[in-house]
C-alpha positions in Angstrom: 126.9 112.8 169.2 128.9 109.7 169.8 132.5 109.6 169.2 133.8 106.8 167.0 135.2 103.8 169.4 132.8 105.0 172.2 130.9 101.9 173.3 126.8 102.2 173.0 126.3 99.9 175.8 123.6 98.1 174.0 123.6 95.3 176.7 121.6 98.2 178.7 119.0 98.9 175.9 117.1 95.8 174.8 115.6 95.5 171.5 112.8 93.2 171.3 114.3 91.3 168.7 117.1 90.2 170.8 115.6 89.7 174.2 116.7 86.4 176.0 117.6 88.1 179.4 114.4 88.8 180.6 112.3 86.0 179.1 110.4 84.7 182.0 111.4 81.2 183.2 107.8 81.4 184.9 106.8 81.0 188.6 104.6 77.9 187.9 106.1 74.6 187.1 107.0 73.6 183.6 104.7 70.4 183.9 101.6 72.7 184.1 102.0 73.8 180.6 99.4 71.5 179.2 96.7 73.5 181.1 98.3 76.9 181.3 97.8 79.9 179.0 101.4 80.0 177.9 103.0 82.5 175.4 102.5 80.5 172.1 98.7 80.1 172.9 98.6 83.7 172.1 98.9 82.6 168.5 95.6 80.4 169.1 93.2 83.2 169.7 90.3 84.4 167.6 87.4 86.8 168.3 84.5 88.3 166.6 84.1 91.9 165.6 81.7 94.1 163.5 78.7 92.0 163.5 76.4 93.1 160.6 72.8 91.7 160.6 70.7 91.4 157.6 67.8 94.2 157.1 65.2 91.1 157.7 67.6 89.7 160.8 68.1 86.5 159.0 71.9 86.7 158.9 74.8 88.1 160.5 77.8 88.8 158.6 80.9 89.3 161.0 84.9 89.7 160.8 86.6 86.7 162.1 90.0 88.0 163.6 92.7 85.4 164.0 96.6 85.3 164.1 98.8 84.8 161.1 101.6 82.7 162.9 103.9 83.1 159.9 103.1 86.8 159.1 102.8 87.6 162.8 99.9 89.8 162.0 96.1 90.0 162.7 94.0 88.9 160.2 90.3 89.4 159.2 88.0 86.9 157.4 84.4 87.5 156.8 82.0 84.8 158.0 78.3 84.3 157.9 75.5 83.0 160.4 71.9 82.0 159.9 70.4 83.3 163.0 67.6 80.8 162.8 69.5 77.6 162.5 72.8 78.7 163.5 74.6 77.8 160.6 78.1 79.1 160.4 80.2 79.4 157.2 82.8 81.5 155.7 82.1 84.2 153.2 85.5 85.6 152.1 88.5 84.1 153.3 92.2 83.9 152.2 92.3 87.4 151.1 94.2 89.1 153.4 92.1 91.2 155.7 88.6 92.0 154.8 86.3 94.7 156.7 83.7 97.3 156.7 81.0 94.9 155.5 77.6 96.5 154.8 74.3 95.1 153.8 72.3 96.6 150.8 69.1 97.9 152.0 67.2 94.7 150.4 69.7 92.5 151.9 70.6 91.0 148.5 74.3 92.4 148.3 77.1 93.2 150.3 79.7 95.6 149.8 83.2 95.4 152.0 86.8 96.4 152.0 89.6 94.1 151.3 92.9 94.5 149.0 93.7 93.0 145.8 97.4 93.1 144.7 98.4 95.3 147.5 96.0 97.8 146.4 92.8 98.9 148.5 89.6 97.2 147.0 86.0 97.9 147.3 84.2 94.8 146.2 80.4 94.0 146.0 78.8 90.5 146.5 75.4 88.9 145.1 74.2 86.8 148.0 72.0 84.7 145.8 75.0 83.4 143.4 78.0 84.1 145.9 79.8 86.1 142.8 81.6 89.1 143.9 83.5 91.9 141.8 85.7 94.9 142.2 83.8 98.1 142.4 86.8 100.2 142.1 90.5 99.5 142.7 91.8 102.6 144.0 95.4 104.2 144.8 94.1 105.4 148.1 92.5 103.4 150.8 88.5 104.1 150.7 86.8 104.0 154.3 83.1 104.4 155.9 81.3 102.4 152.6 77.4 103.2 153.1 74.6 102.1 150.5 72.1 104.6 149.2 68.4 104.1 150.2 67.6 102.7 146.7 70.5 100.5 146.6 72.2 102.0 143.5 74.8 104.1 144.4 77.6 103.9 147.2 79.3 106.8 149.3 82.8 106.4 150.8 85.4 109.0 152.0 89.0 108.8 150.8 92.0 110.8 150.7 92.7 113.3 147.8 96.5 114.1 147.9 98.0 117.6 147.4 101.3 118.6 145.9 103.7 119.1 148.8 105.2 122.4 149.7 108.5 122.8 148.2 111.0 125.8 148.1 113.6 124.2 145.7 113.5 121.9 143.0 116.3 119.3 142.9 118.5 118.6 139.8 117.5 115.3 138.0 119.8 112.4 139.3 121.7 110.2 136.9 120.4 107.0 135.8 120.9 104.4 138.4 122.4 106.7 140.7 121.4 106.0 144.3 120.9 109.8 145.6 119.7 110.7 149.2 115.8 111.0 149.8 114.5 114.6 149.3 113.8 116.6 151.9 110.3 116.6 153.4 108.9 120.3 153.9 106.0 120.6 156.4 103.3 123.2 157.1 100.7 121.4 158.6 100.2 121.4 162.5 99.4 117.6 162.3 101.9 116.1 160.2 102.3 112.7 161.6 100.0 110.4 163.4 100.2 107.4 165.6 99.9 104.1 163.5 100.1 106.1 160.3 103.7 107.7 160.6 104.2 110.8 158.6 100.8 111.5 156.8 100.4 112.0 153.1 99.7 115.6 151.8 95.8 115.9 151.4 92.6 115.9 152.6 89.7 113.4 153.1 86.8 114.2 150.5 83.5 112.2 149.8 83.0 110.2 146.5 79.9 108.5 145.1 80.2 105.2 142.8 77.7 103.4 140.8 76.5 99.9 142.7 77.4 98.6 139.0 80.9 99.8 139.5 82.8 102.5 137.3 84.6 105.7 138.1 84.1 107.5 141.4 82.8 111.0 141.5 84.2 113.5 144.0 81.4 115.4 145.4 83.1 117.4 148.3 86.1 119.8 147.6 86.3 121.5 151.2 89.7 122.9 152.3 89.8 121.1 155.4 88.1 117.9 154.2 85.1 115.8 155.2 84.3 112.2 156.4 81.8 109.5 157.5 79.1 110.0 154.7 75.5 109.2 155.3 72.7 109.3 152.9 69.8 111.7 153.1 67.4 110.2 150.4 68.9 109.1 147.4 70.3 112.9 146.3 72.0 114.1 149.3 74.4 113.1 151.7 75.4 114.1 155.4 78.8 114.7 156.1 81.2 115.6 159.0 83.7 118.3 159.0 85.0 121.6 160.3 84.8 124.1 157.6 86.3 127.2 160.1 89.4 129.1 159.7 92.6 127.4 161.4 90.7 124.2 161.9 93.6 122.6 162.9 94.1 124.7 166.1 90.6 123.1 167.4 90.9 119.3 167.0 87.8 118.3 168.3 85.6 121.0 166.5 83.0 119.4 163.9 79.7 120.2 162.3 77.3 118.1 160.2 76.7 119.4 156.8 74.4 118.5 154.0 75.8 117.9 150.4 73.4 118.3 147.4 74.5 115.8 144.9 73.1 117.6 142.1 74.4 121.2 142.8 77.4 119.8 145.0 76.4 122.7 147.3 77.5 122.2 150.7 75.2 123.8 153.8 75.8 123.3 157.6 73.0 121.6 159.7 74.8 122.3 163.0 76.6 125.2 164.4 78.0 125.3 167.9 81.2 125.2 170.2 81.9 121.6 170.0 81.7 118.4 167.8 78.7 117.2 166.0 79.4 113.8 164.3 78.3 110.5 163.4 74.8 111.5 161.7 72.5 108.8 161.3 69.0 109.1 159.1 66.0 107.2 160.6 64.7 104.3 158.3 61.7 106.6 157.8 63.6 109.6 157.0 61.9 112.0 159.7 64.8 112.4 161.6 68.6 112.8 161.9 70.1 111.2 165.0 73.7 112.3 165.9 76.1 112.7 168.6 78.1 115.6 170.2 78.5 118.1 173.2 79.1 121.5 174.1 82.9 122.0 174.6 83.7 123.4 177.7 87.1 123.2 177.3 87.6 119.9 180.1 89.8 116.9 180.0 86.7 114.8 179.4 83.1 115.6 178.3 80.3 113.2 178.0 78.9 112.6 174.6 75.2 113.1 173.9 72.6 111.6 171.5 70.4 114.9 169.5 67.8 114.3 167.0 66.9 117.0 164.4 64.5 117.5 161.6 66.2 116.7 157.9 66.6 120.6 157.4 68.7 121.0 160.7 65.6 122.1 163.2 64.3 121.0 166.2 67.3 120.1 167.7 66.6 117.7 170.9 69.0 116.4 173.6 67.8 113.1 174.1 70.3 112.0 176.8 70.6 115.2 178.7 69.5 113.4 181.9 71.4 110.3 181.3 74.6 110.5 183.2 76.7 108.3 180.5 78.6 109.0 177.5 77.0 107.2 174.4 79.9 105.6 172.2 77.4 104.7 169.2 73.8 104.5 167.9 71.7 102.6 165.8 68.1 103.6 164.7 65.3 100.8 165.7 63.4 99.6 162.6 60.3 101.7 163.6 62.3 105.0 163.6 60.6 105.8 167.3 63.8 105.0 169.3 67.6 104.4 168.9 69.8 101.7 170.3 73.2 103.3 172.2 76.3 101.8 173.1 77.6 103.1 176.4 79.8 102.3 179.5 78.3 101.5 182.9 80.2 100.7 186.2 82.9 98.5 184.3 80.4 97.1 181.8 79.7 97.8 178.0 76.0 98.2 178.0 73.1 98.4 175.1 70.4 100.9 175.9 67.2 101.9 174.4 66.9 105.8 173.8 63.3 106.8 172.8 62.4 110.1 171.3 61.2 111.3 174.6 64.7 111.1 176.2 63.8 107.7 178.2 66.9 105.5 178.6 66.5 102.0 179.6 69.2 99.2 179.6 68.8 96.4 176.9 71.6 94.1 177.5 75.0 94.1 179.5 77.3 91.5 178.3 78.8 93.2 175.2 82.2 93.6 174.7 85.3 91.3 174.1 87.0 92.8 171.2 90.3 94.3 173.4 92.4 91.0 173.1 95.4 92.3 175.2 94.2 94.2 178.0 90.4 94.1 179.8 89.4 97.3 178.1 85.6 97.5 177.6 85.0 97.4 173.7 82.7 96.0 171.3 80.1 96.4 168.5 76.6 95.8 167.4 74.2 96.5 164.6 70.6 96.5 164.5 68.3 94.8 161.7 66.6 97.7 159.8 63.4 96.0 158.3 62.6 93.5 161.5 61.6 93.6 164.8 59.6 97.0 165.2 59.5 98.2 168.6 61.5 95.0 169.7 65.1 95.6 167.9 66.9 92.6 166.4 70.3 93.2 167.6 73.7 91.3 166.8 76.4 92.2 169.2 79.6 91.1 170.3 79.6 88.9 173.3 82.2 89.5 176.0 83.0 87.4 179.0 86.1 87.4 181.6 86.9 84.0 180.4 86.9 84.2 176.2 87.2 87.0 173.9 84.4 88.2 171.8 81.8 86.1 170.2 78.6 86.7 168.0 75.3 87.2 170.0 71.8 87.7 168.9 69.1 89.3 171.3 65.6 90.5 170.2 64.7 93.2 172.7 66.2 92.9 176.0 67.4 90.3 178.2 70.4 87.9 177.9 71.5 87.3 174.3 72.1 83.9 172.4 75.5 83.1 171.5 76.1 81.9 168.1 79.7 81.1 167.8 82.1 79.3 170.1 85.3 80.5 168.5 87.8 79.6 171.1 86.9 76.4 172.5 89.6 74.4 171.0 92.1 76.7 172.1 90.7 77.8 175.6 88.5 75.1 176.9 91.1 72.8 178.4 92.8 75.4 180.1 92.9 76.6 183.8 92.2 80.0 183.3 92.3 83.3 185.8 89.1 83.5 188.0 88.1 87.1 188.0 86.9 88.6 191.3 85.4 91.7 191.8 86.2 94.2 194.5 85.0 97.6 195.8 87.6 99.8 197.5 86.9 103.2 199.7 89.8 105.4 198.5 92.0 106.6 201.2 91.8 110.4 199.8 88.2 110.8 200.5 86.4 107.6 200.5 85.0 107.7 197.3 84.2 104.0 196.2 86.5 102.4 193.6 85.8 99.6 191.4 88.4 97.0 190.7 89.1 93.2 189.6 91.5 90.6 190.8 92.7 88.0 188.6 93.4 84.9 190.5 96.0 82.4 189.0 94.7 78.5 189.1 96.6 77.4 192.1 95.7 80.6 194.2 95.2 80.1 197.6 94.4 83.4 200.3 97.7 82.4 202.4 99.6 86.0 201.5 102.6 84.3 199.6 101.6 85.6 196.1 103.4 87.9 194.2 101.0 90.9 193.0 100.8 92.9 189.8 99.2 96.6 189.9 98.0 96.9 186.0 97.0 100.4 185.5 94.8 101.4 182.2 95.6 104.1 180.0 93.4 106.9 178.5 93.4 108.2 181.3 89.6 108.5 180.4 88.7 105.2 179.7 87.4 102.1 181.6 88.8 98.5 182.2 86.0 95.9 183.1 85.4 92.1 183.7 86.8 91.1 180.3 89.2 88.3 178.9 92.7 89.8 178.6 95.8 87.8 177.0 98.0 90.0 178.9 96.2 89.2 182.2 96.0 85.6 181.5 99.6 85.5 181.0 100.5 86.8 184.3 97.9 84.4 186.1 99.5 81.7 184.3 103.0 82.5 185.6 101.6 82.7 189.4 100.9 86.5 189.5 97.5 87.7 191.2 96.9 90.8 189.0 94.8 93.5 190.1 93.3 96.5 187.8 90.9 99.2 188.7 89.1 102.1 187.5 90.4 104.9 189.6 88.7 108.6 189.5 89.2 109.8 186.1 87.4 106.3 184.5 84.7 106.7 182.5 81.6 104.6 183.0 80.8 105.9 186.4 79.4 109.4 185.2 80.9 112.6 184.1 81.6 114.2 187.8 83.9 110.9 188.3 85.9 111.3 185.1 86.2 114.9 185.4 87.8 114.5 189.0 91.3 114.5 187.4 90.4 117.4 185.2 93.6 119.9 185.7 94.7 117.2 188.2 96.5 114.4 186.5 98.2 112.5 187.8 96.8 113.3 191.2 94.5 111.6 193.7 94.2 108.8 191.1 97.3 107.7 192.8 95.7 107.5 196.2 92.9 105.2 194.5 95.4 102.6 193.2 97.2 102.6 196.3 93.8 102.0 198.4 93.2 98.7 195.9 96.7 97.7 196.7 96.2 98.1 200.4 92.7 96.1 199.9 94.6 93.2 198.8 97.1 93.2 201.4 94.3 93.1 203.9 92.3 90.2 202.1 95.7 88.3 202.7 95.7 87.9 198.9 99.6 88.8 198.4 102.9 89.4 199.9 103.8 92.9 200.8 107.2 92.3 199.7 106.2 90.7 196.2 104.3 94.0 194.9 104.9 95.1 191.2 103.4 97.9 189.3 102.9 98.2 185.3 100.8 100.3 183.3 100.4 101.7 179.4 100.1 105.3 178.1 98.0 106.9 180.8 98.8 104.0 182.9 102.3 104.5 182.3 102.3 108.0 183.6 100.8 106.6 186.8 103.3 103.8 186.9 106.1 106.3 186.5 104.3 108.9 189.1 103.8 106.0 191.6 107.8 105.0 191.9 108.0 108.8 192.6 105.4 108.8 195.4 106.3 105.2 196.9 108.8 102.8 197.2 106.4 99.9 198.2 107.0 98.1 195.0 109.7 95.7 194.6 109.8 96.6 190.7 108.0 98.8 188.2 107.4 98.6 184.3 106.3 101.9 182.8 105.1 101.1 179.2 104.8 104.3 176.6 104.2 106.7 179.0 104.2 110.5 179.0 107.4 111.7 181.3 107.3 115.7 180.2 104.2 117.2 179.5 106.0 120.1 177.9 107.4 117.8 175.1 104.1 116.0 175.0 102.4 119.0 174.3 104.6 120.5 171.7 105.7 117.1 169.7 102.9 114.4 170.3 100.4 113.7 167.7 97.7 115.0 170.0 99.9 118.0 170.9 96.9 120.5 170.4 94.4 118.6 172.4 96.7 118.2 175.3 97.6 121.9 175.6 93.9 122.9 174.9 92.1 120.5 177.0 94.4 118.8 179.6 96.0 122.0 180.6 94.3 125.1 179.1 97.2 126.9 178.6 100.4 126.6 176.4 103.8 125.4 178.0 105.4 128.7 177.9 102.2 130.4 179.6 102.1 127.8 182.5 105.7 126.1 182.7 105.4 125.5 186.5 102.1 123.6 186.0 103.3 121.4 183.2 106.4 120.6 185.4 104.3 119.8 188.7 102.4 117.2 186.5 105.5 115.7 184.8 106.8 112.3 186.5 110.0 113.7 185.5 109.7 116.4 188.1 109.8 113.8 191.0 112.3 111.4 189.4 114.6 112.0 192.0 112.6 110.5 194.5 112.7 107.0 192.5 114.3 104.2 194.2 112.2 101.3 192.7 113.9 99.1 190.0 112.1 100.3 186.5 111.9 99.1 183.3 110.8 101.6 180.5 109.3 100.0 177.6 108.3 101.8 174.1 107.3 101.5 170.6 110.0 102.9 168.2 107.1 104.1 165.9 105.1 105.6 168.7 103.9 109.2 167.9 101.3 109.5 170.5 103.8 109.0 173.3 106.9 109.1 171.3 110.0 107.3 172.4 111.9 110.3 173.5 109.3 110.4 176.7 110.6 107.0 177.8 113.9 108.0 177.1 114.0 111.0 179.4 113.1 108.7 182.3 115.4 106.4 181.4 118.3 108.5 181.0 117.2 110.1 184.4 117.1 106.9 186.2 120.3 105.9 184.7 121.9 109.0 185.9 120.7 108.7 189.5 122.0 105.0 189.5 118.6 103.5 189.9 118.3 99.9 188.3 117.0 100.4 185.0 116.5 99.0 181.3 115.0 100.5 178.3 113.2 98.2 176.1 112.6 99.6 172.4 109.9 97.6 170.2 111.0 97.9 166.7 108.3 99.2 164.3 105.5 99.2 167.2 103.4 102.4 167.2 101.2 103.2 170.5 99.5 99.9 169.9 102.9 98.3 171.3 101.3 94.8 171.5 99.6 95.0 168.4 101.4 92.0 166.8 101.2 88.7 168.3 104.8 88.5 168.8 104.9 91.8 170.4 102.2 91.1 172.9 104.4 88.0 173.9 107.5 90.0 174.1 105.9 92.8 176.2 104.3 90.6 179.0 107.4 88.1 179.1 109.8 90.7 179.5 107.8 92.4 182.1 107.5 89.4 184.1 111.0 88.7 183.6 111.9 92.0 184.9 109.8 91.2 188.2 111.1 88.1 188.5 114.5 89.4 188.7 113.6 91.7 191.5 111.3 89.4 193.3 112.6 88.5 196.6 111.7 84.9 196.9 113.3 84.6 193.7 116.5 86.4 194.6 119.8 84.9 195.8 120.0 85.6 199.5 123.1 88.3 198.6 120.5 90.3 196.6 117.4 90.2 199.1 116.4 93.6 200.2 115.2 94.6 203.6 111.5 94.0 204.3 109.4 96.6 203.0 107.2 98.7 205.3 
C-alpha cells in the first residue's frame, strides 16, 4: 500500500479524460482538414446492421446505427426500405436504441426490443396502421424473440434471478444511515463477464407470450439454463443448453433440446462431445438445421452445418467437405437448401448449401459492420416465402471506403445497394486507398495475405512512416473493409499495413490451427515478413516503423518488442502479458486452460511462462505505450499493468493509458475510439526520428 505523502506519479499514468500530452498534432498540414478524415468526423459515421427482409421479399427493416454526439454513444433506430421502389424512411426512431426486429410469418406485424422509461420493452407494431404497443415491460432484458408459425405466440429468453449465497444476515441499518455496500459472496466459476461486469445471480430461461400481450409464461426450468429458442410447430420449441453436471467446467459444450409446451418436458435431440447450437426449422417443417462440431480440444475448430429430422434422427453433416467455418445460416424458401455466411480469404461471403452437401458461392461483398478496425463482420436474412430456389437476400454490403450499407440480391452475383448512408459524411473526403499484397513467410514460405492503406498524398519514395496494425482473436480475420481507425492513421500521413498471419480464420482449418499450442509463435515471423515486403516496395522508411494491435494483436505487439528492436515505438492495447493470470482470472479462463493449453498453470508452469510476453520483457528496448480499459474483464487491466511495471523497472520509455469505464471493447464509444487512435499516434510522433529534435534522434536502425 502507498504511504500518505508519497506521490502517485500520475504524470506517467494517463487517464483518457485528461490526455492532452499525446493528442497528435498530425503529420499532414492543418490546411488539409477540409478533405481529411479528422477525429471529429467519427461522430458523422453511420452504418446498417441486421437487415430483416419480409416473408414476401417486398420490404426490409434494418437497424440504422449512428453516433449521438452528446451522449457519446452508438444509437440504433429502425428504418424501412421498399425493395421495389427503393423508398427509404424511418420506422422507429428517437426512442433510444431499438434492435432485434423480426417479421411475423404473414408479414403484417413486427416485434422488436427497445426500452421505455429505462426498462426493457418488447413491442409489437402493426404494419398497416403503424400503431405499436408494449407486449411486456420486463424487469430483466429479453433477448432473441421469435414468432410461432401461426403468428399467435412469441418465445424469448430472459434471466431468472436466484437468491445470492449468504453466510450471514447483516443487521438493519438505521433510517438515513450511509453504510457500506454488503459483501458479495461468489460461488460461480464465471461470476463476471466483459461488457456486463459482475453477473447477476441466476440462469437464462425460455418464456412464451401471446402476440396480443399479457403475462410471459416460463417454460424451462433447467439448472443450467437455456437460450436461443426456435419454434418447432406451434406447440414445441427448440432450445440450446447444457444439462450436464459441472457444465461451467466445459464452456463450449451445448446440446439442442426439444421443449414440449403442453407438458413442459425437455428432451435432448443431440448428444456428443462438442457444441450443437442455433437450430433452425425448415419452412416446410421437414428438417432442423443447426451448427456445431466435435470438440477435439483445439484452440480453433471449424463449425459445420448439420441437418436432422424433427425427432433428432438422420443427422447429416452438410459441410464436411467445405474447409471453412459457417458463422450463420438461413433456410431457402423451398426448404431444399440453406444460405450460409462464411469467411473466405479475407472476404465475408454468402454461400448456398444444398441437402446433398454441395456448397457454392453466392455473393462476396457482405460486411462493413465493424466500424473501428477492418474485421470481416456483417449480417443477412432470407425471405421465407419468396424466391423458391432463387433466394431473396437482404444483407449488409461492405467496402473499403464505406461502412455497411443495405443491399439486396436475388440468387447470386452482385447485389443492388439500397442505401447511401455516408455520402454526406465521406463523399467529399480524401480517404485511404486499400491495396492487397501477398507475402511469403520467412518461416516456411507460406503465403500471407495483407492489405496496405495508403494515405491520400502517398508516393513510393521510401519516406513514409508505417504502422503495423495486428488483429485480435487470435482466430479472427481482417479484410479490405472500411475502418475508422485505419482512416485516421491515413489522414495523418501513415501507411498502415494489416495482415492475416497464421492462426487467422478464412483460410481453412489447417491454417487456423498452425498456432495451436504455439501462440504467440511463428505468426510473429509472418508479420515481420509483411513489414519486410513493404520496405522492399520502397513504400516506407525503415527508421519510421511502428507497431500496434489489440487483444490478440496486443499479445503479438508485446511479443514483437521482446523479439526485435526494429520499431521506433509500439502501442500494445488490452494485451495478455501473463498466461497464468489470464487462465485464472479472465472471464474466459476455463477456455484458455482447456483449449489453448490443455493443462492447468500448475500442471505446466513452464509452458504458460514460455508463451507469455512477460518472459521476454527483459529484451525490450522499444518505447512502448500500454493501453487498457479499466472495466476490461476479458484481458483485465492487471495484464497491462504487469507489462507497464516491468518496462518501468527496466527504465524502458513507457506510459500506461487507462480508459475509464471501457470494457474489452475499448473504442466502443466514439470519444474512446478517437482517444485511442490519437494517443497512439501522439506516442508514435513523439518517437518518430523525423519529428524528434536532433538531440533525441537515435542511430539508424538496421
